[in-house]
N, CA, C and O of each residue as an XYZ file, in Angstrom:
428
protein
N     102.156    107.707    121.358
C     101.017    106.830    121.179
C     101.397    105.384    121.463
O     100.615    104.627    122.038
N     102.613    105.008    121.052
C     103.052    103.649    121.308
C     103.294    103.436    122.796
O     103.087    102.334    123.304
N     103.720    104.457    123.485
C     103.982    104.310    124.918
C     102.690    104.133    125.691
O     102.661    103.414    126.690
N     101.606    104.787    125.240
C     100.322    104.606    125.923
C      99.857    103.165    125.819
O      99.408    102.581    126.805
N      99.961    102.594    124.641
C      99.566    101.205    124.456
C     100.450    100.259    125.245
O      99.970     99.280    125.816
N     101.749    100.555    125.276
C     102.661     99.715    126.026
C     102.395     99.821    127.512
O     102.480     98.820    128.225
N     102.073    101.022    128.001
C     101.742    101.197    129.420
C     100.480    100.410    129.781
O     100.418     99.765    130.827
N      99.499    100.471    128.921
C      98.264     99.727    129.192
C      98.531     98.228    129.208
O      98.005     97.499    130.049
N      99.356     97.778    128.266
C      99.687     96.354    128.215
C     100.448     95.928    129.453
O     100.188     94.859    130.004
N     101.389     96.754    129.901
C     102.135     96.444    131.112
C     101.216     96.388    132.323
O     101.384     95.536    133.195
N     100.240     97.298    132.378
C      99.282     97.286    133.492
C      98.441     96.009    133.466
O      98.145     95.431    134.512
N      98.067     95.581    132.282
C      97.275     94.341    132.176
C      98.086     93.126    132.600
O      97.585     92.247    133.301
N      99.353     93.083    132.165
C     100.209     91.970    132.591
C     100.400     91.949    134.090
O     100.366     90.882    134.702
N     100.601     93.109    134.695
C     100.773     93.196    136.145
C      99.502     92.754    136.874
O      99.576     92.056    137.885
N      98.357     93.154    136.371
C      97.087     92.749    137.001
C      96.880     91.247    136.883
O      96.361     90.610    137.800
N      97.286     90.684    135.750
C      97.132     89.239    135.580
C      98.075     88.472    136.494
O      97.720     87.410    137.006
N      99.267     89.001    136.701
C     100.219     88.340    137.608
C      99.717     88.382    139.041
O      99.935     87.441    139.804
N      99.042     89.475    139.417
C      98.505     89.577    140.781
C      97.270     88.703    140.975
O      96.910     88.394    142.111
N      96.627     88.308    139.905
C      95.373     87.554    140.020
C      95.578     86.180    140.628
O      94.649     85.633    141.222
N      96.739     85.617    140.502
C      96.987     84.325    141.140
C      97.064     83.195    140.126
O      97.156     83.425    138.920
N      97.025     81.965    140.641
C      97.195     80.796    139.771
C      95.988     80.595    138.838
O      94.898     81.126    139.051
N      96.243     79.824    137.832
C      95.195     79.513    136.851
C      94.132     78.615    137.462
O      94.356     77.953    138.475
N      92.975     78.609    136.822
C      91.899     77.739    137.289
C      92.208     76.296    136.903
O      91.752     75.367    137.570
N      92.961     76.104    135.857
C      93.281     74.770    135.383
C      94.388     74.174    136.255
O      95.453     74.782    136.362
N      94.185     73.023    136.877
C      95.177     72.463    137.806
C      96.474     72.021    137.115
O      97.545     72.115    137.714
N      96.399     71.544    135.871
C      97.624     71.067    135.239
C      98.577     72.190    134.912
O      99.791     71.988    134.896
N      98.050     73.374    134.649
C      98.919     74.522    134.353
C      99.456     75.112    135.643
O     100.626     75.490    135.703
N      98.617     75.202    136.692
C      99.073     75.829    137.936
C     100.082     74.939    138.668
O     100.960     75.463    139.354
N      99.985     73.614    138.543
C     100.934     72.724    139.192
C     102.317     72.774    138.548
O     103.330     72.534    139.206
N     102.345     73.085    137.273
C     103.629     73.090    136.564
C     104.498     74.260    136.985
O     105.719     74.193    136.842
N     103.907     75.330    137.501
C     104.670     76.464    137.943
C     105.301     77.218    136.784
O     106.404     77.751    136.908
N     104.614     77.259    135.679
C     105.137     77.940    134.505
C     104.995     79.445    134.636
O     104.242     79.924    135.484
N     105.693     80.180    133.825
C     105.629     81.627    133.850
C     104.297     82.134    133.316
O     103.528     81.390    132.708
N     104.046     83.402    133.553
C     102.777     83.994    133.145
C     102.555     83.922    131.644
O     101.467     83.571    131.187
N     103.586     84.254    130.878
C     103.410     84.283    129.430
C     103.118     82.890    128.893
O     102.342     82.740    127.950
N     103.730     81.875    129.483
C     103.471     80.502    129.041
C     102.025     80.126    129.338
O     101.358     79.489    128.523
N     101.547     80.527    130.518
C     100.151     80.250    130.860
C      99.196     80.971    129.928
O      98.181     80.418    129.506
N      99.535     82.212    129.613
C      98.681     82.982    128.707
C      98.626     82.345    127.325
O      97.549     82.225    126.740
N      99.774     81.936    126.798
C      99.804     81.300    125.489
C      99.073     79.946    125.511
O      98.420     79.580    124.533
N      99.181     79.215    126.606
C      98.455     77.945    126.707
C      96.956     78.168    126.685
O      96.223     77.410    126.050
N      96.496     79.196    127.371
C      95.067     79.489    127.379
C      94.588     79.929    125.991
O      93.522     79.515    125.535
N      95.378     80.763    125.331
C      95.016     81.210    123.983
C      94.940     80.030    123.026
O      94.016     79.936    122.218
N      95.913     79.132    123.119
C      95.903     77.938    122.246
C      94.696     77.057    122.538
O      94.098     76.498    121.619
N      94.336     76.931    123.805
C      93.172     76.117    124.157
C      91.877     76.723    123.611
O      90.981     76.006    123.166
N      91.795     78.062    123.653
C      90.594     78.715    123.118
C      90.538     78.617    121.604
O      89.458     78.502    121.025
N      91.703     78.662    120.960
C      91.732     78.558    119.497
C      91.446     77.136    119.025
O      91.025     76.942    117.884
N      91.665     76.142    119.877
C      91.420     74.762    119.489
C      89.944     74.498    119.264
O      89.577     73.613    118.491
N      89.096     75.265    119.937
C      87.653     75.107    119.752
C      87.218     75.994    118.595
O      87.333     77.217    118.684
N      86.721     75.404    117.509
C      86.308     76.239    116.383
C      85.039     77.019    116.726
O      84.211     76.548    117.506
N      84.889     78.188    116.153
C      83.675     78.974    116.414
C      82.460     78.322    115.769
O      82.593     77.423    114.939
N      81.296     78.774    116.151
C      80.047     78.163    115.670
C      79.861     78.326    114.166
O      79.178     77.516    113.538
N      80.455     79.355    113.582
C      80.267     79.609    112.152
C      81.329     78.951    111.282
O      81.326     79.149    110.067
N      82.232     78.178    111.866
C      83.320     77.562    111.084
C      82.781     76.626    109.976
O      83.282     76.698    108.854
N      81.795     75.759    110.233
C      81.304     74.914    109.135
C      80.669     75.716    108.001
O      80.845     75.386    106.828
N      79.934     76.767    108.352
C      79.315     77.601    107.335
C      80.371     78.324    106.515
O      80.237     78.455    105.299
N      81.406     78.785    107.168
C      82.503     79.476    106.485
C      83.207     78.526    105.513
O      83.480     78.898    104.372
N      83.497     77.320    105.952
C      84.172     76.347    105.094
C      83.286     75.959    103.919
O      83.770     75.837    102.794
N      81.995     75.765    104.168
C      81.078     75.371    103.110
C      80.930     76.496    102.076
O      80.850     76.233    100.876
N      80.895     77.732    102.539
C      80.748     78.833    101.591
C      81.959     78.934    100.676
O      81.809     79.243     99.494
N      83.159     78.680    101.200
C      84.342     78.708    100.337
C      84.346     77.549     99.361
O      84.896     77.663     98.266
N      83.737     76.433     99.743
C      83.652     75.298     98.806
C      82.633     75.556     97.714
O      82.724     74.972     96.634
N      81.665     76.421     97.974
C      80.633     76.713     96.971
C      81.002     77.850     96.031
O      80.252     78.136     95.098
N      82.128     78.501     96.247
C      82.544     79.606     95.381
C      82.651     79.189     93.913
O      82.174     79.931     93.053
N      83.249     78.044     93.580
C      83.307     77.665     92.154
C      81.910     77.469     91.540
O      81.692     77.797     90.374
N      80.981     76.941     92.318
C      79.619     76.781     91.800
C      78.985     78.123     91.519
O      78.388     78.320     90.460
N      79.107     79.047     92.452
C      78.527     80.378     92.240
C      79.181     81.084     91.059
O      78.519     81.797     90.305
N      80.493     80.880     90.906
C      81.190     81.489     89.773
C      80.681     80.897     88.463
O      80.513     81.623     87.484
N      80.435     79.605     88.431
C      79.899     78.977     87.223
C      78.502     79.496     86.901
O      78.159     79.694     85.735
N      77.697     79.714     87.942
C      76.349     80.256     87.718
C      76.428     81.680     87.166
O      75.658     82.035     86.273
N      77.329     82.482     87.675
C      77.494     83.849     87.188
C      77.950     83.842     85.741
O      77.451     84.620     84.928
N      78.891     82.975     85.412
C      79.370     82.892     84.019
C      78.259     82.424     83.097
O      78.114     82.945     81.991
N      77.468     81.442     83.538
C      76.367     80.938     82.717
C      75.321     82.029     82.505
O      74.833     82.198     81.388
N      74.968     82.767     83.547
C      73.972     83.829     83.391
C      74.507     84.946     82.510
O      73.764     85.518     81.711
N      75.788     85.260     82.648
C      76.376     86.291     81.806
C      76.396     85.900     80.340
O      76.094     86.715     79.469
N      76.753     84.646     80.067
C      76.763     84.215     78.672
C      75.341     84.122     78.119
O      75.121     84.400     76.941
N      74.379     83.735     78.950
C      72.995     83.667     78.496
C      72.489     85.070     78.157
O      71.797     85.263     77.157
N      72.838     86.035     78.989
C      72.428     87.412     78.717
C      73.117     87.943     77.466
O      72.507     88.661     76.673
N      74.389     87.591     77.290
C      75.141     88.081     76.143
C      74.611     87.471     74.835
O      74.575     88.155     73.812
N      74.205     86.214     74.854
C      73.763     85.549     73.633
C      72.267     85.701     73.372
O      71.781     85.259     72.331
N      71.544     86.304     74.278
C      70.102     86.514     74.075
C      69.915     87.532     72.960
O      70.760     88.404     72.754
N      68.790     87.416     72.235
C      68.538     88.404     71.192
C      68.367     89.796     71.806
O      67.932     89.936     72.949
N      68.711     90.806     71.035
C      68.647     92.174     71.542
C      67.203     92.603     71.709
O      66.531     92.972     70.746
N      66.748     92.548     72.922
C      65.418     93.014     73.256
C      65.579     93.973     74.417
O      66.259     93.679     75.400
N      64.951     95.108     74.288
C      65.068     96.100     75.333
C      64.179     95.708     76.506
O      63.077     95.190     76.323
N      64.659     95.954     77.672
C      63.856     95.672     78.861
C      63.198     96.945     79.391
O      62.628     96.956     80.482
N      63.286     98.010     78.606
C      62.666     99.267     79.000
C      61.158     99.108     78.906
O      60.660     98.581     77.911
N      60.428     99.543     79.903
C      58.973     99.357     79.948
C      58.277    100.135     78.829
O      57.298     99.651     78.262
N      58.755    101.293     78.516
C      58.139    102.089     77.441
C      58.289    101.365     76.108
O      57.345    101.309     75.319
N      59.455    100.819     75.858
C      59.691    100.082     74.610
C      58.779     98.880     74.494
O      58.241     98.597     73.424
N      58.610     98.181     75.587
C      57.744     96.998     75.587
C      56.295     97.408     75.307
O      55.609     96.760     74.517
N      55.832     98.482     75.952
C      54.452     98.916     75.757
C      54.223     99.426     74.321
O      53.181     99.163     73.722
N      55.194    100.147     73.787
C      55.056    100.661     72.419
C      55.045     99.497     71.443
O      54.278     99.502     70.481
N      55.883     98.506     71.679
C      55.913     97.329     70.797
C      54.581     96.594     70.846
O      54.088     96.149     69.810
N      53.996     96.461     72.021
C      52.692     95.814     72.138
C      51.596     96.639     71.431
O      50.712     96.085     70.778
N      51.675     97.947     71.575
C      50.698     98.821     70.918
C      50.829     98.735     69.408
O      49.826     98.678     68.698
N      52.077     98.724     68.909
C      52.291     98.593     67.479
C      51.760     97.262     66.955
O      51.152     97.214     65.886
N      51.979     96.213     67.682
C      51.499     94.906     67.265
C      49.974     94.875     67.228
O      49.385     94.303     66.310
N      49.342     95.480     68.208
C      47.878     95.489     68.217
C      47.322     96.390     67.098
O      46.255     96.121     66.545
N      48.066     97.463     66.777
C      47.622     98.320     65.679
C      47.720     97.572     64.329
O      46.809     97.652     63.505
N      48.814     96.860     64.117
C      48.938     96.085     62.881
C      47.851     95.032     62.776
O      47.309     94.788     61.699
N      47.538     94.411     63.901
C      46.498     93.398     63.893
C      45.136     94.025     63.583
O      44.365     93.450     62.814
N      44.832     95.147     64.139
C      43.544     95.782     63.878
C      43.448     96.263     62.432
O      42.363     96.262     61.850
N      44.565     96.671     61.856
C      44.536     97.108     60.447
C      44.298     95.899     59.557
O      43.529     95.960     58.599
N      44.963     94.805     59.883
C      44.810     93.594     59.061
C      43.426     92.992     59.190
O      42.892     92.464     58.214
N      42.839     93.058     60.359
C      41.508     92.485     60.567
C      40.454     93.408     60.011
O      39.402     92.952     59.563
N      40.718     94.697     60.032
C      39.771     95.650     59.479
C      38.899     96.284     60.545
O      37.777     96.696     60.250
N      39.363     96.372     61.725
C      38.578     96.993     62.773
C      38.769     98.478     62.796
O      38.174     99.164     63.627
């Protein structure tokens, strides 16, 4: 399996060597080797940040804020009085309250 990948890589290097000089005149005039040209091109492409780089950096800066919101919501939920959020319990509680009221009023 490693030999297949190495063979493919060797074929790609050979094809790139046959392709000729670089489009960039400063690299082609220097007469540098293929690997040096390849590394120079990779470095030039990495120098330009992708379009999502500012969003990525901003999201990492907002992580402490989101963590504080999660902790605040968790503590609020933990300290809230024990009330069930089950719909049946809510309806039964409302029915019981209306029954007590009707008994007290005399309806």
